[in-house]
C-alpha positions in Angstrom: -39.2 -33.3 -25.9 -42.7 -33.4 -24.6 -44.0 -34.3 -21.0 -47.2 -35.9 -20.6 -49.3 -35.0 -17.3 -51.9 -36.1 -15.7 -53.5 -36.0 -12.3 -56.1 -39.0 -11.5 -58.4 -39.4 -8.2 -59.3 -43.1 -7.4 -62.7 -44.2 -6.6 -63.4 -44.9 -3.0 -62.5 -48.2 -2.1 -60.2 -48.6 -5.0 -56.2 -49.0 -4.3 -52.7 -47.6 -5.8 -52.2 -51.2 -6.5 -55.6 -51.4 -8.5 -54.6 -48.0 -10.4 -50.9 -49.6 -11.4 -52.7 -52.7 -12.3 -55.3 -50.8 -14.5 -52.5 -48.4 -15.7 -49.7 -50.5 -16.6 -49.7 -51.2 -20.6 -49.8 -54.4 -22.0 -46.8 -53.1 -24.6 -44.5 -50.7 -25.0 -45.1 -47.4 -26.7 -42.3 -47.4 -29.4 -40.4 -44.0 -28.5 -37.7 -43.3 -25.8 -38.1 -40.7 -22.8 -37.8 -41.0 -18.9 -40.5 -42.5 -17.0 -43.8 -42.4 -16.6 -43.7 -41.9 -12.5 -45.9 -42.0 -10.2 -46.3 -40.4 -7.0 -49.2 -39.8 -4.7 -50.2 -36.7 -2.9 -49.3 -36.1 0.6 -52.8 -34.5 1.4 -55.1 -37.1 -0.6 -53.7 -40.8 -0.9 -56.5 -40.8 -3.5 -55.0 -38.5 -5.6 -52.1 -39.9 -8.3 -50.0 -37.7 -10.5 -48.1 -39.5 -13.7 -45.4 -37.6 -14.8 -44.0 -39.1 -18.4 -41.2 -37.5 -20.8 -41.1 -38.1 -24.3 -38.3 -38.0 -27.3 -40.2 -36.9 -29.7 -39.8 -34.0 -32.0 -43.0 -31.8 -32.6 -43.2 -33.6 -36.0 -43.8 -36.9 -34.7 -46.5 -36.4 -32.3 -49.2 -36.3 -34.1 -48.6 -39.5 -35.9 -47.0 -41.4 -33.1 -50.6 -40.3 -30.7 -52.4 -41.9 -33.5 -50.4 -45.3 -33.4 -50.9 -46.1 -30.1 -55.0 -44.6 -30.2 -55.8 -48.2 -30.1 -53.9 -49.4 -27.4 -54.3 -46.7 -25.5 -58.0 -46.8 -25.8 -58.1 -50.2 -23.8 -55.4 -49.2 -21.4 -58.4 -46.3 -20.6 -60.7 -47.8 -20.4 -59.2 -50.2 -17.4 -58.0 -46.9 -15.7 -62.0 -45.5 -15.9 -63.1 -48.6 -13.8 -60.7 -47.1 -10.6 -60.7 -43.4 -11.4 -63.4 -41.0 -10.4 -62.1 -37.9 -12.1 -58.8 -36.9 -14.1 -58.4 -32.9 -12.5 -55.3 -32.7 -15.3 -54.4 -33.8 -18.6 -52.6 -32.4 -20.8 -48.8 -33.1 -22.8 -47.0 -29.5 -23.1 -43.6 -29.2 -24.9 -40.7 -28.8 -22.8 -39.6 -25.5 -22.8 -36.2 -25.7 -20.4 -35.0 -27.8 -17.8 -33.1 -26.5 -14.6 -31.1 -28.1 -12.0 -31.6 -26.2 -8.6 -29.3 -28.6 -6.8 -26.5 -26.3 -5.6 -25.7 -23.0 -5.6 -23.2 -23.3 -8.3 -25.8 -25.3 -10.7 -28.3 -22.8 -10.3 -25.8 -19.6 -10.9 -24.4 -21.6 -13.7 -28.2 -22.3 -15.1 -29.6 -18.7 -14.7 -31.1 -17.7 -18.1 -29.9 -14.5 -19.3 -32.2 -11.2 -18.6 -33.3 -9.1 -21.3 -33.8 -5.3 -20.1 
């Protein structure tokens, strides 16, 4: 599982709705996952965080990225019209996922410490 993380800043005068219109893909990516999820900064409503979880194996990632490159290029050209900058862009392999919702899930999920 991988997570794609991007932090973008809208151009002055552009809206979140402008961003979503430009960002929304023309067709599916052809792999499972969760999201993407869009979030706006509480401190700066021009800053947008996009996170998507990709249900792929490490050996599938390069071919998958190559397969969607053309459609992503078109989409990113549209996005470039509404964003001023991208502060963070990366794909990360998920190492752990924790549940901090209750005392029990925290205790049950605590990793063993090596000493």
